C-alpha positions as CSV (number, residue, x, y, z in Angstrom):
1,X,-59.2,170.7,-133.2
2,X,-62.7,172.0,-132.6
3,X,-63.5,172.3,-128.9
4,X,-66.8,170.4,-129.3
5,X,-64.9,167.4,-130.7
6,X,-62.5,167.4,-127.7
7,X,-65.4,167.2,-125.3
8,X,-67.0,164.0,-126.8
9,X,-67.5,161.5,-124.0
10,X,-68.0,164.0,-121.2
11,X,-71.5,164.2,-119.8
12,X,-73.3,166.9,-117.9
13,X,-71.3,169.8,-119.2
14,X,-72.4,173.5,-118.9
15,X,-71.0,175.8,-121.5
16,X,-70.7,179.5,-122.2
17,X,-69.5,180.4,-125.7
18,X,-68.9,178.9,-129.1
19,X,-67.8,175.3,-129.1
20,X,-66.8,175.3,-132.8
21,X,-63.7,177.4,-131.9
22,X,-60.3,175.8,-132.9
23,X,-58.1,174.8,-130.0
24,X,-54.3,174.5,-130.5
25,X,-53.4,172.7,-127.3
26,X,-54.3,171.7,-123.7
27,X,-52.6,172.4,-120.4
28,X,-53.4,172.2,-116.7
29,X,-50.3,174.3,-115.8
30,X,-51.0,177.9,-116.5
31,X,-47.2,178.5,-117.1
32,X,-47.3,176.2,-120.1
33,X,-50.3,177.8,-121.8
34,X,-49.7,179.3,-125.3
35,X,-51.9,181.2,-127.6
36,X,-55.1,179.4,-128.6
37,X,-55.0,176.8,-125.7
38,X,-57.6,175.3,-123.5
39,X,-56.7,175.6,-119.8
40,X,-58.1,172.9,-117.5
41,X,-58.3,174.1,-113.9
42,X,-57.7,171.2,-111.4
43,X,-58.0,171.2,-107.7
44,X,-54.7,169.7,-106.5
45,X,-53.6,168.6,-103.1
46,X,-51.3,171.7,-102.7
47,X,-52.8,174.2,-105.2
48,X,-56.1,175.0,-106.9
49,X,-55.8,175.5,-110.6
50,X,-58.9,177.8,-110.5
51,X,-56.6,180.4,-108.8
52,X,-54.4,180.6,-111.9
53,X,-57.1,181.1,-114.6
54,X,-56.2,184.8,-115.0
55,X,-52.5,183.8,-115.5
56,X,-53.6,181.2,-118.1
57,X,-55.7,183.8,-120.0
58,X,-52.8,186.3,-119.9
59,X,-50.6,183.5,-121.5
60,X,-53.1,183.0,-124.3
61,X,-55.8,180.6,-123.2
62,X,-59.0,181.2,-125.2
63,X,-61.1,178.6,-123.3
64,X,-61.1,177.3,-119.7
65,X,-62.6,174.2,-118.1
66,X,-63.7,174.7,-114.5
67,X,-65.2,172.3,-112.0
68,X,-68.8,172.4,-110.7
69,X,-69.0,174.2,-107.4
70,X,-66.4,176.9,-108.2
71,X,-67.4,180.5,-107.7
72,X,-67.6,181.8,-111.3
73,X,-68.4,185.4,-110.2
74,X,-65.3,185.5,-108.1
75,X,-63.1,184.1,-110.9
76,X,-64.2,187.1,-113.2
77,X,-63.5,185.3,-116.4
78,X,-63.7,187.8,-119.4
79,X,-66.8,187.5,-121.7
80,X,-64.6,186.6,-124.7
81,X,-63.2,183.5,-123.0
82,X,-65.2,180.2,-123.5
83,X,-66.1,178.5,-120.3
84,X,-66.8,174.7,-120.0
85,X,-68.0,173.6,-116.5
86,X,-67.4,169.9,-115.9
87,X,-68.4,167.6,-113.0
88,X,-64.8,166.6,-112.5
89,X,-62.0,168.5,-114.3
90,X,-59.5,165.6,-113.8
91,X,-61.8,163.4,-115.9
92,X,-62.2,166.4,-118.2
93,X,-58.5,166.7,-118.7
94,X,-58.2,162.9,-119.4
95,X,-61.0,162.8,-122.0
96,X,-60.1,166.0,-123.8
97,X,-56.5,165.0,-124.0
98,X,-57.4,161.6,-125.5
99,X,-59.7,163.2,-128.0
100,X,-57.2,166.0,-128.9
101,X,-54.5,163.4,-129.7
102,X,-57.0,161.3,-131.7
103,X,-57.4,158.5,-129.2
104,X,-53.9,157.0,-129.7
105,X,-54.4,154.0,-127.4
106,X,-56.8,152.6,-130.1
107,X,-53.9,152.4,-132.5
108,X,-52.0,149.7,-130.6
109,X,-52.6,146.9,-128.0
110,X,-52.6,148.3,-124.5
111,X,-51.9,146.2,-121.5
112,X,-52.4,147.6,-118.0
113,X,-50.8,146.0,-114.9
114,X,-52.2,146.9,-111.4
115,X,-51.5,145.5,-107.9
116,X,-49.7,146.5,-104.7
117,X,-46.4,144.8,-105.7
118,X,-44.9,143.2,-108.8
119,X,-46.1,145.8,-111.4
120,X,-42.7,146.9,-112.5
121,X,-41.2,143.4,-112.8
122,X,-44.3,142.0,-114.6
123,X,-44.3,144.9,-117.2
124,X,-40.6,144.3,-117.9
125,X,-41.2,140.5,-118.3
126,X,-44.1,141.1,-120.8
127,X,-42.0,143.6,-122.7
128,X,-39.1,141.2,-123.0
129,X,-41.3,138.3,-124.2
130,X,-43.2,140.4,-126.8
131,X,-40.0,142.0,-128.1
132,X,-38.4,138.5,-128.5
133,X,-41.5,137.6,-130.4
134,X,-40.8,140.4,-132.9
135,X,-43.2,143.1,-131.6
136,X,-42.3,146.8,-131.2
137,X,-43.2,147.4,-127.6
138,X,-43.6,150.6,-125.5
139,X,-43.3,150.5,-121.7
140,X,-44.6,153.2,-119.2
141,X,-43.9,152.7,-115.5
142,X,-42.2,153.5,-112.2
143,X,-38.6,153.4,-113.6
144,X,-38.9,155.0,-117.0
145,X,-40.7,155.2,-120.3
146,X,-39.2,153.1,-123.1
147,X,-39.8,152.5,-126.8
148,X,-38.1,149.1,-127.5
149,X,-34.8,149.3,-125.6
150,X,-34.5,153.1,-126.0
151,X,-35.2,155.0,-122.8
152,X,-37.4,158.0,-123.6
153,X,-37.5,159.6,-120.1
154,X,-37.1,158.7,-116.4
155,X,-40.3,158.6,-114.4
156,X,-41.3,160.7,-111.4
157,X,-44.5,158.7,-110.7
158,X,-45.8,155.2,-111.5
159,X,-48.5,156.4,-114.0
160,X,-48.2,159.8,-115.6
161,X,-50.8,162.6,-115.5
162,X,-53.5,162.0,-118.2
163,X,-52.2,164.8,-120.6
164,X,-48.6,163.5,-120.5
165,X,-49.9,159.9,-120.9
166,X,-51.8,160.7,-124.0
167,X,-48.8,162.7,-125.4
168,X,-46.7,159.6,-124.8
169,X,-49.3,157.3,-126.5
170,X,-49.3,159.7,-129.5
171,X,-45.6,159.5,-129.8
172,X,-45.6,155.7,-129.5
173,X,-48.4,155.4,-132.1
174,X,-46.5,157.7,-134.5
175,X,-43.4,155.5,-134.1
176,X,-45.3,152.3,-135.0
177,X,-45.4,150.7,-131.6
178,X,-47.6,147.6,-131.7
179,X,-48.0,147.0,-128.0
180,X,-47.8,149.2,-124.9
181,X,-47.5,147.7,-121.4
182,X,-48.0,150.1,-118.5
183,X,-48.1,150.1,-114.7
184,X,-51.5,151.5,-113.5
185,X,-51.5,152.7,-110.0
186,X,-54.5,152.9,-107.8
187,X,-54.0,156.7,-107.6
188,X,-54.1,157.0,-111.4
189,X,-57.4,155.1,-111.4
190,X,-58.9,157.1,-108.6
191,X,-57.7,160.5,-110.1
192,X,-58.9,159.7,-113.7
193,X,-55.4,159.6,-115.2
194,X,-56.2,156.6,-117.4
195,X,-59.7,157.7,-118.4
196,X,-60.0,157.6,-122.1
197,X,-57.5,154.7,-122.4
198,X,-58.5,151.8,-124.6
199,X,-57.2,148.7,-122.7
200,X,-57.0,145.3,-124.4
201,X,-55.7,143.3,-121.4
202,X,-55.6,144.1,-117.7
203,X,-53.6,142.3,-115.0
204,X,-54.0,142.1,-111.2
205,X,-50.8,141.0,-109.4
206,X,-51.7,141.1,-105.7
207,X,-53.1,143.3,-103.0
208,X,-51.8,144.3,-99.5
209,X,-51.9,147.3,-97.3
210,X,-50.2,150.4,-98.8
211,X,-51.0,153.9,-99.9
212,X,-53.4,154.5,-96.9
213,X,-53.1,158.2,-96.2
214,X,-55.1,161.5,-96.3
215,X,-53.9,162.2,-99.8
216,X,-54.2,158.7,-101.1
217,X,-56.8,156.2,-99.9
218,X,-58.8,156.5,-96.6
219,X,-59.0,152.7,-96.2
220,X,-58.3,149.3,-97.8
221,X,-61.7,149.1,-99.4
222,X,-61.3,152.4,-101.2
223,X,-57.8,151.2,-102.3
224,X,-59.2,147.9,-103.7
225,X,-62.2,149.6,-105.3
226,X,-59.8,152.0,-107.1
227,X,-57.9,149.0,-108.6
228,X,-61.1,147.3,-109.7
229,X,-61.9,150.3,-112.0
230,X,-59.4,148.8,-114.4
231,X,-61.5,145.7,-114.8
232,X,-64.5,148.0,-115.5
233,X,-62.5,149.5,-118.4
234,X,-61.6,146.1,-120.0
235,X,-63.3,142.7,-120.3
236,X,-60.1,140.7,-120.8
237,X,-58.3,140.2,-117.5
238,X,-55.5,138.2,-115.9
239,X,-55.6,137.6,-112.1
240,X,-53.5,136.0,-109.4
241,X,-56.0,133.8,-107.5
242,X,-53.5,132.9,-104.8
243,X,-54.1,136.5,-103.6
244,X,-57.2,136.7,-101.3
245,X,-58.5,139.9,-103.1
246,X,-57.5,138.6,-106.5
247,X,-59.6,135.5,-106.0
248,X,-62.7,137.7,-105.7
249,X,-62.3,139.3,-109.1
250,X,-63.6,136.6,-111.4
251,X,-66.9,136.5,-109.4
252,X,-67.1,140.3,-109.4
253,X,-66.8,140.4,-113.2
254,X,-68.7,137.2,-114.4
255,X,-69.2,138.6,-117.9
256,X,-65.5,139.2,-118.4
257,X,-62.9,136.8,-120.0
258,X,-60.6,136.3,-117.0
259,X,-57.6,134.1,-117.0
260,X,-56.4,133.0,-113.6
261,X,-52.9,132.0,-112.5
262,X,-51.3,130.7,-109.2
263,X,-49.2,128.2,-107.4
264,X,-51.3,127.0,-104.5
265,X,-54.9,127.4,-105.7
266,X,-56.7,126.0,-108.7
267,X,-56.0,128.2,-111.7
268,X,-56.0,128.1,-115.5
269,X,-52.2,128.6,-115.4
270,X,-50.6,126.7,-112.6
271,X,-46.9,126.6,-111.6
272,X,-45.6,123.3,-110.3
273,X,-42.3,121.9,-108.9
274,X,-41.1,125.3,-108.0
275,X,-37.4,125.7,-107.1
276,X,-36.1,128.9,-105.5
277,X,-32.4,129.6,-105.1
278,X,-30.4,132.7,-104.2
279,X,-29.9,133.5,-107.9
280,X,-32.9,132.2,-109.8
281,X,-36.3,130.4,-109.7
282,X,-37.5,127.7,-112.0
283,X,-40.8,125.8,-112.3
284,X,-43.0,123.7,-114.5
285,X,-45.9,125.3,-116.4
286,X,-48.1,124.6,-119.4
287,X,-47.2,127.3,-121.9
288,X,-48.6,125.1,-124.6
289,X,-50.2,121.7,-124.0
290,X,-47.0,120.2,-122.6
291,X,-45.3,121.1,-119.4
292,X,-42.3,123.4,-119.9
293,X,-39.5,124.0,-117.5
294,X,-39.1,127.8,-117.1
295,X,-36.3,129.6,-115.4
296,X,-35.8,133.3,-114.6
297,X,-32.8,135.0,-113.1
298,X,-34.9,137.0,-110.6
299,X,-35.0,135.0,-107.4
300,X,-38.0,134.8,-105.0
301,X,-41.4,133.3,-104.9
302,X,-43.0,136.5,-106.1
303,X,-40.9,136.1,-109.3
304,X,-42.9,132.9,-110.1
305,X,-46.1,134.9,-109.9
306,X,-44.8,137.7,-112.1
307,X,-43.6,135.2,-114.6
308,X,-47.0,133.5,-114.7
309,X,-48.7,136.8,-115.4
310,X,-46.3,137.5,-118.2
311,X,-46.9,133.9,-119.6
312,X,-50.7,134.5,-119.6
313,X,-50.1,137.5,-121.8
314,X,-47.7,135.5,-124.1
315,X,-50.4,132.9,-124.6
316,X,-52.9,135.7,-125.6
317,X,-50.3,136.7,-128.3
318,X,-49.6,133.0,-129.3
319,X,-45.9,133.4,-128.5
320,X,-44.0,130.1,-128.9
321,X,-42.8,128.4,-125.7
322,X,-39.1,128.6,-126.6
323,X,-39.4,132.4,-127.1
324,X,-41.1,132.8,-123.7
325,X,-38.5,130.7,-121.9
326,X,-35.6,132.5,-123.5
327,X,-37.1,135.9,-122.6
328,X,-37.7,135.0,-119.0
329,X,-34.2,133.7,-118.6
330,X,-32.7,136.9,-119.9
331,X,-35.0,139.6,-118.4
332,X,-33.5,142.0,-115.9
333,X,-35.4,144.7,-114.2
334,X,-33.3,147.8,-113.2
335,X,-33.1,147.9,-109.4
336,X,-35.9,145.4,-108.7
337,X,-34.3,142.2,-107.2
338,X,-31.7,142.7,-109.9
339,X,-29.0,140.1,-109.8
340,X,-25.6,141.4,-111.0
341,X,-23.8,138.8,-113.0
342,X,-20.1,138.7,-112.0
343,X,-17.1,136.5,-112.5
344,X,-16.9,135.4,-108.8
345,X,-20.5,134.1,-109.1
346,X,-21.4,135.7,-105.8
347,X,-25.1,136.4,-105.6
348,X,-25.3,140.2,-105.5
349,X,-28.8,141.7,-105.6
350,X,-29.6,145.4,-106.2
351,X,-33.0,146.4,-104.9
352,X,-34.8,149.8,-104.6
353,X,-36.0,148.9,-101.1
354,X,-35.9,152.3,-99.3
355,X,-38.7,152.1,-96.8
356,X,-39.1,149.8,-93.7
357,X,-41.7,147.7,-95.4
358,X,-39.8,147.2,-98.6
359,X,-36.5,146.5,-96.8
360,X,-38.3,143.9,-94.6
361,X,-39.9,142.3,-97.6
362,X,-36.7,141.9,-99.6
363,X,-34.6,140.7,-96.6
364,X,-37.2,138.1,-95.5
365,X,-37.6,136.9,-99.1
366,X,-33.9,136.3,-99.6
367,X,-33.5,134.8,-96.1
368,X,-36.1,132.1,-97.0
369,X,-34.1,130.7,-99.9
370,X,-30.4,131.5,-99.1
371,X,-28.3,128.6,-97.7
372,X,-25.6,130.9,-96.5
373,X,-25.6,134.4,-95.0
374,X,-27.7,137.4,-95.9
375,X,-25.4,140.4,-96.0
376,X,-27.3,143.7,-96.0
377,X,-25.8,146.9,-97.3
378,X,-28.0,150.0,-96.9
379,X,-28.4,153.6,-95.8
380,X,-31.2,156.1,-95.7
381,X,-31.7,159.2,-97.9
382,X,-31.2,162.7,-96.4
383,X,-34.0,165.3,-96.3
384,X,-36.6,162.6,-96.1
385,X,-38.6,160.9,-93.3
386,X,-36.0,160.6,-90.5
387,X,-38.4,158.5,-88.4
388,X,-37.9,155.4,-90.6
389,X,-34.1,155.3,-90.0
390,X,-34.0,153.5,-86.7
391,X,-36.9,151.2,-87.8
392,X,-34.9,150.1,-90.9
393,X,-31.8,149.6,-88.7
394,X,-33.8,147.3,-86.4
395,X,-35.2,145.4,-89.4
396,X,-31.8,144.7,-90.9
397,X,-30.4,143.8,-87.6
398,X,-33.2,141.3,-86.9
399,X,-33.3,139.6,-90.3
400,X,-29.8,139.9,-92.0
401,X,-26.9,137.9,-90.8
402,X,-24.6,140.9,-91.2
403,X,-25.3,144.5,-91.9
404,X,-23.1,147.2,-93.3
405,X,-24.6,150.6,-92.7
406,X,-23.5,153.1,-95.3
407,X,-24.5,156.3,-97.1
408,X,-27.4,156.5,-99.5
409,X,-28.3,159.9,-101.0
410,X,-27.4,162.1,-98.1
411,X,-28.5,165.2,-100.0
412,X,-28.0,168.2,-97.7
413,X,-27.6,166.1,-94.5
414,X,-24.4,164.8,-93.0
415,X,-24.1,161.0,-93.7
416,X,-22.7,160.3,-90.3
417,X,-25.8,161.8,-88.6
418,X,-28.1,159.7,-90.7
419,X,-26.1,156.6,-89.9
420,X,-26.2,157.4,-86.1
421,X,-30.0,157.3,-86.3
422,X,-30.0,154.0,-88.2
423,X,-27.7,152.6,-85.5
424,X,-30.2,153.5,-82.8
425,X,-32.4,150.8,-84.2
426,X,-29.9,148.1,-85.0
427,X,-28.5,148.3,-81.5
428,X,-31.9,147.0,-80.2
429,X,-31.1,143.7,-81.9
430,X,-28.4,141.1,-81.6
431,X,-27.5,141.7,-85.3
432,X,-23.8,141.9,-86.3
433,X,-23.0,145.1,-88.1
434,X,-20.4,147.7,-88.9
435,X,-20.4,151.2,-90.3
436,X,-18.6,152.2,-93.5
437,X,-19.7,155.6,-94.6
438,X,-18.3,155.4,-98.1
439,X,-20.8,153.3,-100.1
440,X,-18.2,152.0,-102.6
441,X,-16.0,150.8,-99.7
442,X,-19.1,149.3,-98.0
443,X,-19.9,147.3,-101.2
444,X,-16.3,146.2,-101.5
445,X,-16.3,144.9,-97.9
446,X,-19.5,142.9,-98.5
447,X,-18.0,141.3,-101.6
448,X,-14.8,140.4,-99.9
449,X,-16.6,138.7,-97.0
450,X,-19.1,136.8,-99.2
451,X,-19.1,133.4,-100.9
452,X,-21.4,131.7,-103.4
453,X,-23.7,130.4,-100.7
454,X,-24.3,133.9,-99.4
455,X,-26.3,136.8,-100.9
456,X,-25.5,140.4,-100.8
457,X,-28.4,142.8,-100.8
458,X,-27.5,146.4,-101.9
459,X,-30.7,148.1,-100.8
460,X,-32.0,151.6,-101.4
461,X,-30.7,153.0,-104.6
462,X,-32.0,150.4,-107.1
463,X,-32.1,151.8,-110.6
464,X,-30.6,155.2,-109.7
465,X,-27.3,155.8,-111.5
466,X,-26.3,158.6,-109.2
467,X,-25.6,159.6,-105.6
468,X,-27.0,163.0,-104.5
469,X,-24.7,165.0,-102.2
470,X,-25.4,168.7,-101.4
471,X,-27.5,169.3,-104.6
472,X,-25.1,167.5,-106.9
473,X,-25.9,164.1,-108.5
474,X,-22.6,162.3,-108.8
475,X,-22.3,159.2,-111.1
476,X,-23.0,156.1,-109.0
477,X,-24.2,153.0,-110.8
478,X,-24.0,150.1,-108.4
479,X,-23.7,147.6,-111.3
480,X,-20.6,149.3,-112.6
481,X,-19.2,149.7,-109.1
482,X,-19.7,146.0,-108.3
483,X,-18.0,144.9,-111.6
484,X,-15.1,147.4,-111.0
485,X,-14.5,146.1,-107.5
486,X,-14.5,142.4,-108.7
487,X,-12.2,143.3,-111.6
488,X,-9.7,144.9,-109.1
489,X,-10.0,141.9,-106.8
490,X,-9.2,139.5,-109.6
491,X,-6.2,141.5,-110.8
492,X,-4.9,141.6,-107.2
493,X,-5.4,137.9,-106.8
494,X,-3.5,137.2,-110.1
495,X,-0.6,139.4,-109.0
496,X,-0.4,137.7,-105.7
497,X,-0.1,134.3,-107.5
498,X,2.8,135.6,-109.5
């Protein structure tokens, strides 16, 4: 593609060289540059891409994009190399990538979901509903990228870098995907990763303190303003008005078509008669003109909100009420308040909670609707923030009725040492607990002591199908382990009866 066509939409550029030159590819990593490529130099948090321009040229770059303020003389870029100077090379990478891959997001309906919590579950709910309605759906988010039910790749961040994102969009468009639903993080909005995306619907789930750090957002206002960028990119929005920040959005964007949803406050889509148990939620809502009873097998009040957001999307696509109800009943999100169906009918939840805040949130949530005991099974990962270990121990001891401290991904650390640090925190509480280092045995103990009024929360590993020990990832899928344990217990019980 001609370089000048790739630069359409970027303003204030300064150029040296012939823009009619043909570019064969784009990269921001000099190691991946091939002959005839454009290299985009990005100032990262750890490294500055401008320092690798000479490497990129050696590997075949014929054009480079640099950022205003860089020292061109010091870079010593050869005369035969085309230079494009942009105000922001992150924006430059996003727009040139979108143009290079022929604006693939214009070839399908694109739904963006932002918010502090609920993004992953909401995207899975939307995907399930639209697939049940006969649409070919792509999903991009924290867990993985999917086309239909086929997993394309696991994710290492919520929203991919702009170049990778446009490559995914191109692949999805080529495969005939009709709708793509994606999680849009505040970081991706602030760092221009989704610039050049053509959104059809955007959703705001909720907003609370998170991602406040030197490399993320300096304060809550910056965090909120970053999320609002999504509503500047699309005039069709869906907003949770029970959230204090969400309630501000319709007034901030008076010219946009914004659908509101909620439980407590006046909204276009309102949930009524909400029932929350330790294995499901159900509620009444007007999917069409009449009130429908909706049930989903993801317990917790937040699940009602996520369902409402997904129903708002379903209404935009005119999906029949029966299809919506069937999809929400069947949907499961890997490792996010995921209930494991089992023959003993014991409520067993797998959740990715691996930080103090996320563990506290999930334990408090299940505590609010469980009639019996909350049995917490968790550990902490090795080679990660050790300061959170006693904090998480104290949280589980304070909220759960019984805690089994076990191993998570110990990586290169000794599991027993990690557990000792967790114990320091739980000993500050009056919480009942025990230590079982082997995670499989810990899960088995929890199952043996539980009944159908209780809930077991297996926290920390979530969607991960492995356990990492000394650099090796061993197969460890908690869904399979739970079913194997229950199968063995059933056989043992049958043999005892004989």
